[in-house]
C-alpha positions in Angstrom: -143.6 60.9 -58.6 -143.2 57.2 -57.7 -139.4 57.5 -57.8 -139.4 60.8 -55.6 -136.8 60.8 -52.8 -139.6 61.0 -50.3 -141.2 57.9 -51.7 -138.1 56.0 -51.5 -137.8 56.8 -48.0 -141.4 55.4 -47.3 -140.3 52.0 -48.5 -136.9 52.1 -46.7 -138.3 52.6 -43.2 -139.5 48.9 -43.3 -142.8 47.1 -44.0 -144.4 48.0 -40.7 -144.1 51.7 -41.4 -144.8 51.6 -45.2 -148.6 52.3 -44.7 -148.1 55.4 -42.9 -145.7 57.0 -45.5 -143.6 58.7 -43.0 -141.1 59.9 -45.7 -143.9 61.7 -47.6 -145.5 63.2 -44.4 -142.2 64.5 -43.1 -141.2 66.0 -46.2 -144.6 67.5 -46.6 -144.4 68.9 -43.1 -141.0 70.4 -43.8 -142.0 71.7 -47.1 -144.9 73.7 -45.3 -142.4 75.0 -42.6 -140.2 76.3 -45.5 -142.9 79.2 -46.2 -142.7 81.6 -43.1 -143.4 85.0 -45.0 -140.4 86.2 -42.7 -136.6 86.0 -42.5 -137.1 82.9 -40.1 -138.0 79.5 -41.8 -138.1 75.9 -41.3 -139.2 73.6 -38.6 -137.3 72.0 -35.7 -137.1 68.3 -35.3 -139.8 68.6 -32.4 -142.1 70.6 -34.6 -141.9 68.3 -37.5 -142.5 65.3 -35.2 -145.7 67.0 -33.8 -146.7 67.7 -37.5 -145.8 64.3 -38.9 -146.2 61.5 -36.2 -149.1 59.1 -35.6 -150.5 58.2 -32.1 -150.0 54.5 -33.1 -146.3 54.8 -33.6 -143.1 56.0 -32.0 -142.0 59.6 -33.0 -138.6 58.4 -33.2 -139.5 57.1 -36.5 -139.8 60.8 -37.6 -136.1 61.2 -36.7 -135.1 58.4 -38.8 -137.2 59.6 -41.7 -135.4 63.0 -41.4 -132.2 61.3 -41.6 -133.0 59.5 -44.6 -134.5 62.4 -46.2 -131.1 64.3 -45.9 -129.3 61.5 -47.7 -132.0 61.4 -50.6 -133.3 64.9 -51.2 -131.4 67.4 -53.2 -133.1 70.5 -52.0 -133.5 69.9 -48.3 -131.4 72.5 -46.2 -130.6 72.4 -42.4 -129.0 75.2 -40.3 -130.8 73.9 -37.0 -134.2 73.9 -38.7 -135.0 71.9 -41.7 -136.5 73.5 -45.0 -136.6 73.4 -48.7 -135.0 75.9 -50.9 -134.6 76.0 -54.9 -130.9 75.7 -54.4 -129.6 72.1 -54.3 -128.0 70.6 -51.2 -124.5 70.4 -52.1 -123.7 67.2 -49.9 -126.5 65.4 -51.5 -125.3 66.4 -54.9 -121.7 65.3 -53.9 -123.1 62.0 -52.8 -125.0 61.5 -56.0 -121.9 62.1 -58.1 -119.8 59.8 -55.9 -122.4 57.1 -56.4 -121.7 57.3 -60.0 -117.9 56.8 -60.0 -117.0 53.2 -60.9 -113.8 51.2 -60.1 -112.0 51.8 -63.4 -112.4 55.6 -62.9 -110.9 55.2 -59.4 -108.1 53.2 -60.7 -107.3 55.4 -63.6 -107.3 58.5 -61.1 -105.0 56.5 -58.6 -102.7 55.7 -61.5 -102.4 59.4 -62.6 -101.7 60.6 -59.1 -98.9 58.1 -58.8 -97.4 59.3 -62.0 -97.4 62.8 -60.9 -95.6 61.9 -57.6 -92.7 60.1 -59.2 -89.7 61.8 -60.9 -87.4 58.9 -61.8 -84.5 60.6 -59.9 -82.9 57.7 -58.4 -84.6 54.6 -59.9 -86.0 53.2 -63.0 -89.5 53.4 -62.2 -92.3 50.7 -63.3 -95.8 51.4 -62.4 -98.1 48.3 -61.9 -96.3 46.1 -64.3 -98.3 43.2 -65.5 -95.6 40.9 -66.5 -92.0 40.1 -65.4 -90.7 40.7 -68.9 -92.0 44.2 -68.7 -89.1 44.9 -66.2 -85.4 44.7 -67.9 -82.8 42.4 -66.2 -80.2 45.1 -65.9 -77.8 46.4 -63.3 -79.7 49.7 -62.5 -81.9 50.0 -59.5 -85.5 49.7 -60.0 -88.6 50.7 -58.2 -91.7 48.5 -58.9 -94.9 50.1 -57.7 -97.4 47.3 -57.1 -101.2 47.9 -57.1 -101.5 45.3 -54.2 -99.5 44.0 -51.5 -98.8 40.5 -53.0 -95.5 39.0 -52.0 -96.0 36.0 -54.2 -96.3 38.4 -57.4 -93.1 40.2 -56.1 -91.2 36.9 -55.8 -92.2 35.9 -59.2 -90.9 39.3 -60.7 -87.6 38.7 -58.7 -87.1 35.3 -60.0 -88.1 35.6 -63.5 -87.5 37.7 -66.5 -90.2 36.6 -69.1 -89.4 32.9 -69.7 -85.8 33.2 -68.3 -84.6 33.3 -64.8 -83.6 36.7 -63.8 -80.0 37.3 -63.3 -80.0 40.7 -61.6 -82.2 39.9 -58.6 -80.9 42.3 -56.1 -81.7 45.4 -58.2 -85.5 45.3 -57.6 -87.1 47.2 -54.9 -91.1 47.0 -54.4 -93.3 49.7 -53.0 -96.8 48.3 -52.1 -99.8 49.7 -50.7 -101.1 49.3 -47.0 -104.3 47.3 -47.7 -105.7 48.7 -44.4 -105.6 52.2 -46.0 -107.2 51.2 -49.3 -110.8 52.2 -48.5 -109.9 55.4 -46.9 -107.9 56.4 -49.9 -110.7 55.4 -52.3 -113.2 57.6 -50.5 -111.1 60.6 -50.8 -110.5 59.8 -54.6 -114.2 59.6 -54.9 -114.9 62.9 -53.1 -112.1 64.6 -55.2 -113.7 63.4 -58.6 -117.1 64.2 -57.2 -116.3 67.8 -56.3 -114.7 68.1 -59.8 -118.0 66.9 -61.5 -120.1 69.5 -59.4 -117.7 72.3 -60.4 -118.0 71.5 -64.0 -121.7 70.5 -64.1 -123.4 73.3 -66.1 -126.9 72.0 -65.3 -126.7 72.7 -61.8 -128.1 76.1 -60.5 -125.9 76.9 -57.8 -125.6 80.2 -56.0 -122.4 82.3 -55.9 -121.7 81.1 -52.5 -122.3 77.6 -53.4 -119.9 77.9 -56.3 -117.1 79.2 -54.0 -117.9 76.4 -51.6 -117.5 73.9 -54.5 -113.9 75.4 -55.4 -112.8 75.5 -51.8 -113.8 72.0 -51.2 -112.2 70.8 -54.5 -108.9 72.3 -53.6 -109.0 70.9 -50.2 -110.0 67.3 -51.7 -107.0 67.5 -54.0 -104.7 68.0 -51.0 -106.4 65.4 -48.9 -105.9 62.9 -51.9 -102.1 63.5 -52.2 -101.7 63.0 -48.4 -103.6 59.7 -48.5 -101.9 58.5 -51.5 -98.7 58.6 -49.6 -100.3 57.1 -46.5 -101.3 54.1 -48.9 -98.1 53.6 -50.6 -95.9 53.1 -47.8 -94.4 49.5 -47.7 -91.2 48.7 -49.2 -90.2 45.2 -49.9 -86.5 44.5 -50.3 -85.4 41.0 -51.8 -83.7 39.0 -49.1 -82.2 35.5 -48.8 -85.4 33.4 -48.8 -88.0 36.2 -48.6 -88.4 40.0 -48.4 -87.4 42.5 -45.9 -90.2 44.9 -45.2 -89.8 48.6 -44.3 -92.8 50.7 -43.5 -92.2 54.2 -44.5 -94.9 55.5 -42.0 -96.8 58.6 -42.2 -94.9 61.5 -43.6 -94.5 64.7 -41.7 -96.9 67.5 -42.2 -96.3 69.5 -45.2 -93.7 67.1 -46.8 -93.7 67.3 -50.5 -90.9 65.1 -51.6 -91.6 62.8 -54.4 -92.5 59.2 -53.5 -89.4 57.7 -55.1 -87.0 60.2 -53.4 -88.7 59.5 -50.0 -87.9 55.7 -50.6 -84.5 56.4 -51.9 -83.7 58.5 -48.8 -85.2 56.0 -46.3 -83.3 53.0 -47.7 -80.0 55.2 -47.9 -80.3 56.2 -44.3 -80.8 52.6 -43.5 -77.8 51.5 -45.6 -79.9 49.5 -47.7 -78.7 51.4 -50.6 -75.0 52.8 -50.6 -73.9 55.7 -52.8 -70.6 55.3 -50.9 -69.0 52.4 -49.7 -66.4 52.0 -46.8 -63.0 50.1 -47.8 -62.9 48.8 -44.3 -66.3 47.1 -44.8 -65.1 45.8 -48.2 -61.9 44.3 -46.5 -63.9 42.7 -43.6 -66.7 41.2 -45.9 -64.3 39.9 -48.5 -60.8 39.5 -47.3 -61.1 38.5 -43.7 -60.9 34.7 -44.3 -59.3 34.7 -47.8 -56.0 35.7 -49.5 -57.8 37.6 -52.4 -61.2 38.2 -54.0 -62.1 38.9 -57.8 -63.5 42.3 -58.1 -65.9 41.2 -60.8 -67.4 38.5 -58.5 -67.6 41.1 -55.8 -69.6 43.4 -58.2 -71.6 40.6 -59.5 -72.8 39.5 -56.1 -74.1 43.1 -55.4 -76.4 43.0 -58.4 -77.4 39.3 -58.4 -77.7 38.1 -54.7 -80.7 39.1 -52.9 -80.1 40.7 -49.7 -76.5 41.8 -50.6 -75.2 45.2 -50.6 -76.8 47.4 -53.0 -74.7 50.2 -54.8 -76.1 52.9 -56.9 -73.5 52.1 -59.7 -70.3 50.4 -60.5 -68.5 53.7 -59.6 -69.1 53.2 -55.9 -67.2 50.0 -56.0 -64.3 51.5 -58.0 -64.0 54.5 -55.6 -64.1 52.2 -52.7 -61.3 50.1 -53.9 -59.1 53.0 -54.9 -59.4 54.4 -51.2 -58.9 51.1 -49.8 -55.5 50.5 -51.8 -54.4 54.2 -51.2 -54.9 53.6 -47.4 -53.1 50.3 -47.5 -56.1 48.1 -46.4 -55.7 45.8 -49.2 -53.7 45.7 -52.5 -55.0 45.3 -56.0 -53.6 43.2 -58.9 -54.5 40.3 -61.1 -54.3 36.5 -61.1 -51.4 34.8 -63.0 -51.5 31.0 -63.1 -54.4 31.3 -60.5 -52.2 33.1 -58.0 -52.7 36.8 -57.1 -50.1 39.2 -58.2 -50.1 42.7 -56.6 -49.5 45.6 -58.6 -50.8 48.5 -56.5 -50.6 49.0 -52.8 -50.7 52.6 -51.0 -51.0 54.1 -54.4 -53.8 55.3 -56.9 -55.6 52.7 -58.7 -58.3 52.8 -61.4 -60.0 49.3 -61.0 -61.7 47.8 -64.2 -63.9 45.2 -62.3 -62.9 42.7 -65.0 -62.2 38.9 -64.9 -58.8 38.2 -63.2 -58.5 41.4 -61.5 -58.2 40.9 -57.7 -58.0 42.5 -54.4 -55.2 41.1 -52.3 -55.0 40.9 -48.5 -52.5 43.7 -47.2 -50.0 41.3 -45.4 -49.5 39.6 -48.6 
């Protein structure tokens, strides 16, 4: 056949060697060595060189021809010697399946893998949003998974909600891929998909041992893909005053199976970038050190609106903090009357409402 694998190797060795048809010669030699009549079969590289080489060319070209035949032929086997059988070479079958996997299929698989590793336990999650209006402008914390590490795109999402400026900018947290891991990840995805296609291809005449090998490789490929997905999606971008603060999650410990969003949450909580609890002393130092009073509503709004400010998981974090601080006598709570603070609670229980006119008052007042 003119499109036989050996003929393709003839052409791939270069114009200087094309007249010698070393791909066809080498394949023919291997084919003859495949019939021994006994348990031993196949030819070594040295034997194939002697059978195939030409006195006018270097024998190293035979080694190159064998290498290319291994890449192109389905039924070429090797276990130290080279020989043909009527069982397909799994590696070659795999490469052929991989070659037929296109980018849209890779992207769909990547999206499915991400979806399976996100549980929405701590964040609202938005996977590969196309437009800023797809992300609501609310107080809840949001984890936005970006398909590419593009800070300009992240900035646009932080600043805008559709046609309007975004109000609650400090509630957005971005998870981006590490670009240098992209090619490795896609190679593993291709291998996983290819092993699946080999496993489900009813036209392949595979032996029982080969079927078992395919199952084992598919299982291994699925594990590898999950591991490399996490190695890829590891860059967290947090809105800051003028730019973004970047945190690299690094490589997870072996055997870790936490969802990606939980891992992001735990890391940000450990670095005090997200606070499920807020110390009253910190509140006092931040808002009452140089002023007599501070409105609770303004404090709350700054948490949600100002990039780089404290991030709390809900309004209750601030309410609990205020109650503890008033109870401990770190500050008082009250309201404004004629633009002057009037204390209502000090060293007592309080249930703050975080409404306009409600204030925290310095303890000495």
